[in-house]
LUMSERO-242668 format. One line per field, with one value per residue: x, y, z of N, C-alpha, C in turn; residue number from 0; residue in three letters. Coordinates in nm, 3 decimals, padded with zeros to 5 digits. Each point is the difference from the previous one (the first is absolute). Layout:
N
n_u <- (X ...)
n_v <- (Y ...)
n_w <- (Z ...)
ca_u <- (X ...)
ca_v <- (Y ...)
ca_w <- (Z ...)
c_u <- (X ...)
c_v <- (Y ...)
c_w <- (Z ...)
nr <- (NUM ...)
rest <- (Ala ...)
This chain:
115
n_u <- (04.425 -00.068 -00.022 00.127 00.032 -00.083 00.049 00.123 -00.047 -00.053 00.117 00.062 -00.086 00.016 00.128 -00.001 -00.074 00.103 00.012 00.125 00.060 00.065 00.069 00.075 -00.110 -00.031 -00.031 -00.045 00.073 -00.036 00.078 -00.102 00.020 00.020 00.130 -00.010 00.103 00.100 00.052 -00.003 00.052 00.061 00.080 -00.046 00.014 -00.104 00.063 00.072 -00.055 -00.111 00.029 00.031 -00.114 -00.063 00.063 -00.028 -00.112 00.058 00.106 -00.060 -00.045 00.119 00.055 -00.097 00.021 00.131 -00.026 -00.079 00.111 00.025 -00.096 -00.092 -00.064 -00.087 00.083 00.057 00.095 -00.093 -00.056 00.047 -00.088 00.056 00.073 00.098 00.041 00.091 00.113 00.069 00.059 -00.120 00.064 -00.093 00.030 -00.130 00.032 -00.015 -00.125 -00.017 00.089 00.029 00.015 00.107 -00.076 -00.037 00.004 -00.066 -00.051 00.015 -00.036 00.036 00.124 -00.049 -00.078 00.107 00.040)
n_v <- (-00.721 -00.095 00.092 00.036 -00.129 -00.012 00.110 -00.044 -00.117 00.064 00.065 -00.115 -00.058 00.103 -00.011 -00.131 00.031 00.085 -00.049 -00.044 00.118 -00.030 -00.112 00.089 00.024 00.010 00.098 00.073 00.081 -00.113 00.034 -00.026 00.128 -00.032 00.000 -00.126 00.050 -00.082 00.053 00.128 00.027 00.115 -00.062 -00.092 00.120 00.072 -00.048 -00.032 00.110 -00.049 -00.123 00.068 00.069 -00.115 -00.055 00.111 -00.025 -00.117 00.080 00.097 -00.092 -00.058 00.121 00.024 -00.117 00.019 00.124 -00.066 -00.069 00.128 00.003 00.014 -00.115 00.068 00.079 -00.111 -00.092 -00.076 -00.085 -00.097 00.054 -00.075 -00.012 00.050 00.045 -00.092 00.069 00.039 00.109 00.025 00.109 00.094 00.083 00.009 00.013 -00.113 -00.019 -00.111 00.061 00.016 00.129 -00.020 00.108 -00.042 -00.124 00.047 00.072 -00.126 -00.014 00.124 -00.048 -00.106 00.072 00.080 -00.127)
n_w <- (-02.115 00.062 00.093 -00.013 -00.005 00.102 00.059 -00.028 00.036 00.102 00.010 -00.017 00.083 00.082 -00.032 00.015 00.105 -00.008 00.123 -00.017 -00.020 00.110 00.019 -00.066 -00.069 00.130 -00.079 00.098 -00.077 -00.059 -00.101 -00.080 -00.021 00.127 -00.017 00.034 00.063 00.034 -00.107 00.025 -00.118 00.025 -00.087 00.084 00.053 00.029 00.107 -00.105 -00.054 00.053 -00.043 -00.112 00.021 00.024 -00.103 -00.067 00.064 -00.012 00.003 -00.068 -00.085 -00.002 -00.008 -00.087 -00.058 00.007 -00.037 -00.081 00.004 00.024 -00.092 00.091 -00.016 -00.066 00.069 00.046 00.001 -00.057 00.083 -00.074 -00.087 -00.095 00.109 -00.074 00.117 -00.026 -00.009 00.104 -00.041 -00.045 -00.032 -00.005 -00.099 00.015 -00.128 -00.065 00.031 -00.065 -00.078 00.129 -00.021 00.076 -00.007 00.120 -00.049 -00.105 00.100 00.038 -00.127 00.024 00.018 00.063 00.076 -00.001 00.005)
ca_u <- (00.031 -00.111 -00.104 00.043 -00.023 -00.144 -00.036 00.055 -00.085 -00.122 00.034 00.012 -00.135 -00.069 00.050 -00.054 -00.143 -00.022 -00.030 00.117 00.071 00.106 00.017 00.086 -00.069 -00.131 -00.062 -00.142 -00.061 00.044 -00.046 00.015 00.098 00.136 00.075 00.062 00.133 00.066 00.089 -00.017 00.101 -00.073 -00.025 -00.121 -00.115 -00.014 00.043 00.145 00.045 -00.024 00.099 00.126 -00.006 00.019 00.141 00.081 -00.031 -00.017 00.056 -00.097 -00.115 00.045 00.012 -00.136 -00.047 00.072 -00.051 -00.133 00.016 -00.001 -00.137 -00.091 -00.124 -00.024 00.080 00.110 -00.028 -00.099 -00.002 -00.060 -00.143 -00.082 00.027 00.074 00.125 00.005 00.086 00.084 -00.058 -00.026 -00.060 -00.026 -00.033 -00.088 -00.016 -00.124 -00.050 -00.129 -00.040 -00.021 00.121 00.006 00.057 00.082 00.128 00.073 00.073 00.120 00.095 -00.010 00.085 -00.065 -00.129 00.020 00.044)
ca_v <- (-00.014 -00.065 00.102 00.079 -00.078 -00.002 00.133 00.014 -00.077 00.080 00.108 -00.060 -00.034 00.126 00.050 -00.088 00.026 00.139 00.082 00.087 00.028 -00.101 -00.051 00.094 00.128 -00.041 00.121 00.000 00.099 -00.031 00.083 -00.088 00.044 -00.009 -00.123 -00.051 -00.059 00.016 00.115 00.101 00.105 00.125 00.011 -00.078 00.074 00.137 00.087 00.015 00.134 00.017 -00.081 00.074 00.102 -00.068 -00.038 00.121 00.065 -00.104 00.039 00.087 -00.084 -00.081 00.085 00.026 -00.124 -00.021 00.098 -00.046 -00.112 00.052 00.037 -00.109 -00.007 -00.001 00.103 -00.065 -00.136 -00.074 -00.142 -00.040 00.000 -00.100 -00.131 -00.082 -00.042 -00.126 00.017 00.118 00.132 00.063 00.133 00.070 00.142 00.009 00.126 -00.036 -00.131 -00.036 00.104 00.129 00.071 00.042 00.134 00.031 -00.069 00.060 00.118 -00.046 -00.052 00.105 -00.031 -00.106 00.051 00.096 -00.064)
ca_w <- (-00.140 -00.066 -00.019 -00.115 -00.122 -00.021 -00.050 -00.134 -00.091 -00.017 -00.091 -00.133 -00.044 -00.026 -00.129 -00.103 -00.012 -00.036 00.117 00.014 -00.124 00.001 00.137 00.070 00.009 00.050 00.049 00.034 -00.087 -00.136 -00.112 -00.116 -00.099 00.055 -00.021 00.121 -00.011 00.130 00.009 -00.104 -00.011 -00.029 -00.143 -00.031 00.050 -00.051 00.109 -00.003 00.042 00.144 00.070 -00.008 00.105 00.129 00.011 00.015 00.128 00.102 00.130 00.068 00.035 00.114 00.118 00.049 00.063 00.125 00.097 00.045 00.093 00.137 00.035 00.036 -00.078 -00.144 -00.068 -00.071 -00.048 00.079 -00.029 -00.127 00.032 -00.068 00.063 -00.096 00.061 00.073 00.117 -00.008 00.022 -00.129 00.017 -00.126 00.004 -00.115 -00.071 -00.070 00.043 -00.060 -00.094 00.065 00.043 00.139 -00.012 00.118 -00.016 -00.112 00.049 00.070 -00.100 -00.102 -00.116 -00.076 -00.049 -00.106 -00.125)
c_u <- (-00.119 -00.114 00.035 -00.029 -00.149 -00.048 00.047 -00.086 -00.132 00.027 00.013 -00.137 -00.079 00.043 -00.062 -00.149 -00.032 -00.038 00.111 00.063 00.118 00.011 00.087 -00.064 -00.145 -00.072 -00.146 -00.078 00.046 -00.065 00.030 00.111 00.145 00.061 00.062 00.135 00.076 00.087 -00.022 00.124 -00.072 -00.030 -00.126 -00.127 -00.012 00.052 00.150 00.049 -00.022 00.100 00.138 00.004 00.021 00.146 00.088 -00.018 -00.007 00.055 -00.098 -00.122 00.035 00.004 -00.137 -00.055 00.066 -00.049 -00.136 00.010 -00.004 -00.142 -00.082 -00.121 -00.106 00.081 00.110 -00.042 -00.096 00.012 -00.070 -00.147 -00.082 00.027 00.070 00.124 -00.016 00.079 00.082 -00.079 -00.012 -00.074 -00.022 -00.032 -00.081 -00.008 -00.127 -00.040 -00.139 -00.055 -00.021 00.133 -00.012 00.072 00.091 00.137 00.082 00.080 00.129 00.106 -00.002 00.083 -00.065 -00.129 00.017 00.051 -00.120)
c_v <- (-00.061 00.099 00.087 -00.073 -00.006 00.134 00.018 -00.075 00.074 00.113 -00.052 -00.035 00.127 00.063 -00.081 00.029 00.146 00.091 00.102 00.023 -00.096 -00.050 00.092 00.138 -00.028 00.120 -00.024 00.090 -00.021 00.093 -00.078 00.042 -00.008 -00.137 -00.042 -00.060 00.032 00.124 00.091 00.089 00.125 00.018 -00.076 00.072 00.133 00.102 00.022 00.137 00.025 -00.080 00.066 00.109 -00.061 -00.035 00.122 00.064 -00.097 00.041 00.088 -00.081 -00.089 00.082 00.035 -00.122 -00.026 00.096 -00.043 -00.112 00.046 00.035 -00.124 00.002 00.083 00.103 -00.061 -00.136 -00.070 -00.148 -00.025 -00.030 -00.112 -00.142 -00.096 -00.063 -00.133 00.015 00.127 00.128 00.070 00.130 00.062 00.145 00.026 00.143 -00.010 -00.138 -00.021 00.113 00.137 00.058 00.038 00.135 00.035 -00.066 00.062 00.122 -00.038 -00.055 00.094 -00.034 -00.107 00.052 00.093 -00.062 -00.019)
c_w <- (-00.076 -00.027 -00.121 -00.130 -00.033 -00.058 -00.143 -00.102 -00.025 -00.099 -00.143 -00.057 -00.035 -00.131 -00.115 -00.026 -00.035 00.116 00.022 -00.136 -00.016 00.143 00.082 00.017 00.035 00.063 00.037 -00.095 -00.145 -00.101 -00.126 -00.095 00.049 -00.028 00.132 -00.031 00.127 00.013 -00.119 -00.003 -00.049 -00.148 -00.042 00.043 -00.072 00.102 00.005 00.044 00.150 00.082 -00.004 00.107 00.139 00.021 00.025 00.138 00.116 00.135 00.080 00.045 00.120 00.127 00.058 00.073 00.133 00.108 00.055 00.102 00.146 00.048 00.034 -00.094 00.072 -00.077 -00.086 -00.052 00.096 -00.034 -00.133 00.025 -00.062 00.050 -00.097 00.062 00.073 00.129 -00.019 00.024 -00.134 00.026 -00.137 00.029 -00.127 -00.053 -00.084 00.050 -00.058 -00.086 00.059 00.049 00.147 00.002 00.118 -00.011 -00.113 00.046 00.071 -00.095 -00.122 -00.123 -00.087 -00.063 -00.119 -00.130 -00.090)
nr <- (0 1 2 3 4 5 6 7 8 9 10 11 12 13 14 15 16 17 18 19 20 21 22 23 24 25 26 27 28 29 30 31 32 33 34 35 36 37 38 39 40 41 42 43 44 45 46 47 48 49 50 51 52 53 54 55 56 57 58 59 60 61 62 63 64 65 66 67 68 69 70 71 72 73 74 75 76 77 78 79 80 81 82 83 84 85 86 87 88 89 90 91 92 93 94 95 96 97 98 99 100 101 102 103 104 105 106 107 108 109 110 111 112 113 114)
rest <- (Unk Unk Unk Unk Unk Unk Unk Unk Unk Unk Unk Unk Unk Unk Unk Unk Unk Unk Unk Unk Unk Unk Unk Unk Unk Unk Unk Unk Unk Unk Unk Unk Unk Unk Unk Unk Unk Unk Unk Unk Unk Unk Unk Unk Unk Unk Unk Unk Unk Unk Unk Unk Unk Unk Unk Unk Unk Unk Unk Unk Unk Unk Unk Unk Unk Unk Unk Unk Unk Unk Unk Unk Unk Unk Unk Unk Unk Unk Unk Unk Unk Unk Unk Unk Unk Unk Unk Unk Unk Unk Unk Unk Unk Unk Unk Unk Unk Unk Unk Unk Unk Unk Unk Unk Unk Unk Unk Unk Unk Unk Unk Unk Unk Unk Unk)
């Protein structure tokens, strides 16, 4: 618990000094024009229509994701790659990573990709 409090204080200090957009939004890739806040609703973004598509198609997207769980890495989910995990099991299936599209993975999530 004490380690958490120490980390939290660093986040608060980083926000105060302008290193982080907020203590709750600590991106490694800050963009000056972005607003930092802990929760966004779709009306606060320019992506509302896209979020509506995601909501309307969530079952197909879920089914694609569940089907990927049977595949081994690198074809399916792989261990989280940026070493952000403290404990537990964190897997990811990268469609876009660091600004680059993973075309091979996109072919495995056709419903999501076609949105």
